[in-house]
C-alpha positions as CSV (number, residue, x, y, z in Angstrom):
1,M,-149.9,-74.0,-142.5
2,N,-151.3,-77.5,-143.4
3,A,-153.5,-79.7,-141.2
4,V,-150.6,-81.9,-140.0
5,A,-148.6,-78.8,-138.9
6,R,-151.6,-77.3,-137.1
7,A,-152.3,-80.7,-135.3
8,A,-148.6,-80.9,-134.2
9,L,-148.7,-77.4,-132.8
10,A,-151.9,-78.0,-131.0
11,E,-150.3,-80.9,-129.1
12,L,-147.6,-78.6,-127.6
13,R,-147.9,-77.8,-123.9
14,G,-145.4,-75.0,-123.9
15,T,-145.8,-71.4,-125.2
16,L,-145.3,-70.5,-128.8
17,E,-145.3,-66.7,-129.6
18,Y,-144.3,-64.5,-132.6
19,R,-142.3,-61.2,-132.8
20,V,-141.4,-61.3,-129.1
21,P,-138.9,-58.7,-127.9
22,L,-135.8,-60.5,-126.6
23,A,-134.4,-57.7,-124.3
24,P,-136.3,-59.1,-121.2
25,F,-134.6,-62.5,-122.0
26,T,-131.1,-61.2,-121.9
27,T,-128.9,-60.0,-119.0
28,W,-127.8,-57.0,-121.0
29,R,-131.5,-56.1,-121.4
30,V,-131.1,-55.2,-125.1
31,G,-132.0,-56.8,-128.4
32,G,-134.7,-56.9,-131.0
33,P,-137.5,-59.5,-131.4
34,A,-137.4,-63.2,-132.0
35,E,-139.3,-64.1,-135.2
36,C,-140.7,-67.1,-133.2
37,L,-140.2,-67.8,-129.5
38,F,-140.9,-71.2,-128.0
39,K,-140.8,-72.0,-124.2
40,P,-141.3,-75.7,-123.8
41,A,-143.2,-77.2,-120.9
42,D,-140.5,-79.9,-120.5
43,R,-138.1,-82.0,-122.4
44,D,-140.8,-84.2,-124.0
45,D,-142.6,-81.0,-125.2
46,L,-139.3,-79.8,-126.6
47,I,-138.7,-83.1,-128.5
48,R,-142.2,-82.9,-129.9
49,F,-141.7,-79.4,-131.1
50,L,-138.4,-80.2,-132.8
51,R,-139.9,-83.1,-134.6
52,Q,-142.4,-80.9,-136.4
53,L,-140.1,-78.1,-137.4
54,P,-139.0,-77.7,-141.0
55,P,-135.4,-79.0,-141.4
56,D,-134.2,-75.7,-142.6
57,E,-135.7,-73.6,-139.7
58,P,-132.9,-71.5,-138.1
59,L,-132.6,-72.4,-134.4
60,T,-131.2,-70.3,-131.5
61,W,-131.1,-71.4,-127.9
62,L,-131.3,-69.1,-124.9
63,G,-130.9,-69.9,-121.2
64,L,-130.7,-67.0,-118.9
65,G,-129.5,-64.8,-121.7
66,S,-126.0,-64.1,-120.3
67,N,-123.0,-64.3,-122.5
68,V,-125.0,-63.2,-125.5
69,L,-125.7,-59.9,-127.4
70,V,-128.9,-59.9,-129.5
71,R,-128.7,-57.3,-132.2
72,D,-131.4,-54.7,-132.5
73,G,-132.9,-56.2,-135.6
74,G,-133.8,-59.4,-133.8
75,V,-133.3,-63.0,-134.5
76,P,-134.7,-64.8,-137.6
77,G,-136.2,-68.2,-137.2
78,T,-137.0,-69.8,-133.8
79,V,-135.6,-69.0,-130.4
80,I,-135.9,-71.8,-127.8
81,V,-135.8,-70.7,-124.1
82,T,-134.6,-73.4,-121.7
83,A,-134.4,-71.4,-118.5
84,K,-137.2,-72.3,-116.0
85,R,-138.1,-75.1,-118.4
86,L,-135.5,-77.8,-118.5
87,G,-135.0,-77.8,-114.8
88,D,-134.5,-81.3,-113.6
89,M,-131.6,-81.9,-111.2
90,R,-131.1,-85.1,-109.2
91,L,-128.6,-87.3,-107.3
92,E,-128.4,-90.6,-109.1
93,A,-128.0,-94.0,-107.3
94,D,-124.4,-94.3,-108.7
95,G,-123.5,-91.0,-106.9
96,R,-123.4,-88.9,-110.1
97,V,-125.5,-85.7,-110.3
98,Y,-127.7,-85.3,-113.4
99,V,-128.4,-81.6,-114.4
100,E,-130.7,-80.5,-117.2
101,A,-129.7,-77.7,-119.5
102,G,-132.1,-75.1,-118.0
103,V,-130.9,-75.2,-114.4
104,P,-129.1,-72.0,-113.4
105,C,-125.4,-72.6,-112.6
106,A,-125.7,-71.1,-109.1
107,H,-128.4,-73.8,-108.3
108,V,-126.0,-76.5,-109.4
109,A,-123.3,-75.2,-107.1
110,R,-125.7,-75.1,-104.1
111,F,-127.3,-78.5,-104.8
112,C,-124.0,-80.3,-105.1
113,S,-122.6,-78.6,-102.0
114,L,-125.7,-79.6,-99.9
115,H,-125.2,-83.2,-100.9
116,G,-121.6,-83.1,-99.8
117,L,-120.1,-83.1,-103.2
118,G,-117.3,-80.7,-104.0
119,G,-115.8,-79.2,-107.2
120,T,-118.6,-77.2,-108.6
121,E,-118.6,-74.3,-106.2
122,F,-117.2,-72.0,-108.9
123,L,-120.5,-72.3,-110.8
124,A,-122.1,-70.0,-108.2
125,G,-120.3,-67.2,-109.9
126,I,-121.6,-67.9,-113.4
127,P,-124.8,-66.1,-114.2
128,G,-126.1,-68.5,-116.8
129,T,-127.7,-71.9,-117.2
130,F,-125.9,-75.2,-117.1
131,G,-126.6,-75.8,-120.8
132,G,-124.6,-72.6,-121.6
133,A,-121.9,-73.7,-119.3
134,L,-121.6,-77.0,-121.2
135,A,-121.7,-75.3,-124.6
136,M,-118.7,-73.0,-123.8
137,N,-116.9,-74.8,-121.0
138,A,-117.8,-72.0,-118.7
139,G,-115.4,-71.2,-115.8
140,A,-114.7,-68.9,-113.0
141,F,-112.3,-68.6,-110.0
142,G,-110.1,-71.3,-111.4
143,G,-112.8,-73.9,-112.1
144,E,-114.1,-75.2,-115.4
145,T,-117.3,-77.1,-116.2
146,W,-116.0,-80.0,-118.3
147,V,-113.5,-81.1,-115.6
148,W,-116.5,-82.8,-113.9
149,V,-118.5,-84.0,-116.9
150,D,-118.8,-87.8,-117.0
151,E,-121.5,-88.1,-119.7
152,V,-123.7,-85.7,-121.7
153,E,-127.2,-86.0,-123.1
154,T,-127.8,-84.2,-126.4
155,L,-130.8,-83.5,-128.7
156,D,-130.7,-83.1,-132.5
157,R,-133.1,-81.1,-134.6
158,R,-135.1,-84.2,-135.4
159,G,-135.8,-84.6,-131.7
160,R,-133.6,-87.6,-131.2
161,V,-131.8,-88.0,-127.8
162,H,-128.1,-89.1,-127.7
163,R,-125.9,-90.0,-124.8
164,R,-122.2,-89.2,-125.4
165,S,-118.9,-89.5,-123.7
166,P,-116.6,-86.5,-123.1
167,R,-114.2,-88.3,-125.4
168,E,-116.4,-87.4,-128.3
169,Y,-115.7,-83.6,-127.7
170,R,-112.8,-81.3,-128.2
171,V,-112.8,-79.2,-125.0
172,G,-110.6,-76.1,-124.5
173,Y,-110.6,-72.7,-122.9
174,R,-114.2,-71.4,-123.3
175,Q,-114.9,-73.6,-126.3
176,V,-116.4,-77.0,-126.9
177,E,-116.6,-78.8,-130.3
178,G,-118.6,-82.0,-130.7
179,P,-121.0,-83.8,-133.1
180,P,-122.6,-81.1,-135.3
181,G,-126.3,-80.4,-135.2
182,E,-126.8,-81.3,-131.6
183,W,-127.5,-79.3,-128.5
184,F,-127.0,-80.1,-124.8
185,L,-130.0,-81.4,-123.0
186,G,-128.2,-82.2,-119.8
187,A,-125.1,-84.0,-118.3
188,W,-124.0,-86.3,-115.5
189,L,-121.3,-85.0,-113.2
190,K,-118.9,-87.2,-111.4
191,L,-117.8,-85.2,-108.3
192,Q,-115.5,-85.6,-105.4
193,R,-116.7,-86.0,-101.8
194,G,-116.5,-82.8,-99.8
195,D,-117.5,-81.2,-96.6
196,I,-120.9,-79.5,-96.7
197,G,-119.9,-76.7,-94.4
198,A,-116.7,-76.0,-96.3
199,G,-118.5,-76.1,-99.6
200,Q,-121.1,-73.6,-98.4
201,H,-118.4,-71.3,-97.1
202,R,-116.6,-71.5,-100.4
203,I,-119.7,-70.5,-102.3
204,R,-120.3,-67.5,-100.0
205,E,-116.7,-66.5,-100.4
206,L,-116.8,-66.6,-104.2
207,L,-120.1,-64.7,-104.4
208,A,-118.6,-62.0,-102.1
209,R,-115.6,-61.8,-104.3
210,R,-117.8,-61.6,-107.4
211,N,-119.7,-58.7,-105.9
212,R,-116.5,-56.9,-105.0
213,T,-114.8,-57.2,-108.4
214,Q,-117.7,-57.2,-110.9
215,P,-120.5,-54.7,-111.7
216,T,-123.3,-57.0,-110.6
217,R,-125.7,-54.1,-110.0
218,W,-125.8,-53.2,-113.7
219,P,-127.1,-55.1,-116.6
220,N,-124.2,-56.9,-118.3
221,C,-123.4,-60.2,-120.1
222,G,-120.5,-61.3,-117.9
223,S,-117.0,-61.3,-119.4
224,V,-117.0,-59.9,-122.9
225,F,-113.6,-61.2,-124.1
226,K,-111.6,-64.3,-123.5
227,N,-108.3,-63.9,-121.7
228,P,-105.4,-64.1,-124.1
229,P,-102.7,-66.7,-123.2
230,G,-100.7,-65.4,-120.3
231,D,-102.6,-62.2,-119.8
232,H,-106.0,-60.8,-118.9
233,A,-108.4,-58.9,-121.2
234,A,-109.3,-56.6,-118.4
235,R,-105.7,-55.5,-117.9
236,L,-105.2,-54.8,-121.6
237,I,-108.4,-52.8,-121.9
238,E,-107.6,-50.8,-118.7
239,A,-104.0,-50.2,-119.9
240,C,-105.6,-48.5,-123.0
241,G,-107.3,-46.0,-120.7
242,L,-110.8,-47.3,-121.7
243,K,-112.3,-47.8,-118.2
244,G,-115.4,-45.6,-118.2
245,R,-115.5,-45.1,-121.9
246,Q,-119.1,-44.8,-123.1
247,I,-121.0,-45.0,-126.3
248,G,-124.7,-44.1,-126.0
249,G,-126.0,-46.0,-123.0
250,A,-123.2,-48.6,-123.0
251,R,-120.1,-48.2,-120.8
252,I,-116.9,-50.1,-120.1
253,S,-117.2,-50.8,-116.4
254,Q,-115.0,-48.8,-114.0
255,Q,-115.0,-51.8,-111.7
256,H,-113.9,-54.4,-114.2
257,A,-112.7,-53.5,-117.7
258,N,-113.8,-56.8,-119.3
259,F,-117.4,-55.9,-118.5
260,I,-119.6,-53.6,-120.5
261,I,-122.7,-52.3,-118.7
262,N,-126.0,-51.0,-119.8
263,T,-126.5,-47.8,-117.9
264,G,-130.2,-47.9,-118.8
265,T,-130.6,-46.6,-122.3
266,A,-128.1,-48.8,-124.3
267,T,-128.9,-50.4,-127.6
268,A,-127.2,-53.5,-128.9
269,A,-125.5,-51.3,-131.4
270,D,-124.0,-49.1,-128.7
271,I,-122.6,-52.2,-127.0
272,E,-121.3,-53.7,-130.2
273,H,-119.6,-50.4,-131.2
274,L,-117.9,-50.3,-127.7
275,I,-116.7,-53.9,-128.2
276,E,-115.2,-53.0,-131.6
277,L,-113.5,-49.9,-130.0
278,A,-111.9,-52.0,-127.2
279,R,-110.7,-54.6,-129.7
280,A,-109.2,-52.0,-132.0
281,E,-107.5,-50.1,-129.2
282,V,-105.9,-53.2,-127.7
283,E,-104.7,-54.5,-131.1
284,A,-103.3,-51.1,-132.0
285,R,-101.3,-50.8,-128.7
286,F,-100.4,-54.4,-127.9
287,G,-100.8,-56.3,-131.2
288,I,-103.3,-58.6,-129.6
289,L,-106.6,-59.2,-131.1
290,L,-109.0,-60.0,-128.3
291,E,-111.3,-63.0,-129.0
292,L,-114.9,-62.6,-128.0
293,E,-116.4,-64.7,-125.2
294,V,-119.8,-63.3,-125.7
295,R,-121.9,-64.5,-128.7
296,I,-123.3,-61.9,-131.0
297,I,-126.5,-63.1,-132.7
298,G,-129.3,-61.6,-134.8
299,V,-129.3,-58.9,-137.5
300,A,-128.9,-55.2,-137.6
301,P,-132.1,-53.1,-138.0
């Protein structure tokens, strides 16, 4: 490392570590190490870090680690953790709500509700950060993230900040396509006026429903597959008799067939094999190839 690189790293206020196991950073609690793990102190620290990275350095972004499966061999390059880092959230003078990428979705739901703004209550049921919700148009209980997005703020790998309109993105069911080489730093939400009491009641109702219908007591990533048009992945998997099917320490939930749980000893390979089994069984019986909602990253051992 040359003197310029050492000086740039010395100016960072966040934490830079090497060969860090990623299992504690994912909701499935599996996965190998990150070659390099950076936890920025704030957005300015993140911008400074990106500006000194080599242009060909592989980058992976993690929020709360839901909706992701890290393979047992780990992740090459640099993993940037935004959870508990990019946590700014505020009500602007124009009535919009600004939310930074590292804010948990549940916090967004509560904040908006307490300010008498409705529409985002569904976010209470999403176990990830707002940056992840922006990246995949996360949804639950009939609501979707990008319905409320008025403007987004992005960051490219050279550390430049951009403000963009939703018109610059192609948004669909659990997918968002926009300018390449940029990551979401935050967004402004334009919400509808609501009743504080009604909003709080709706959040409690949705959380109770989530606890009744999903295996929230077990490590999981959320929904594994996208729902195919006009159907539900859980119904198809259950119809194949796969509820409770187990490989190693990974099991298809008895409570909700579109969830795979870690019973305590699962490896990422166990989970991936179970994913492949479910896809193969559903395709063989119904002719439907289930599309993954979860992102699989990293390399095999």
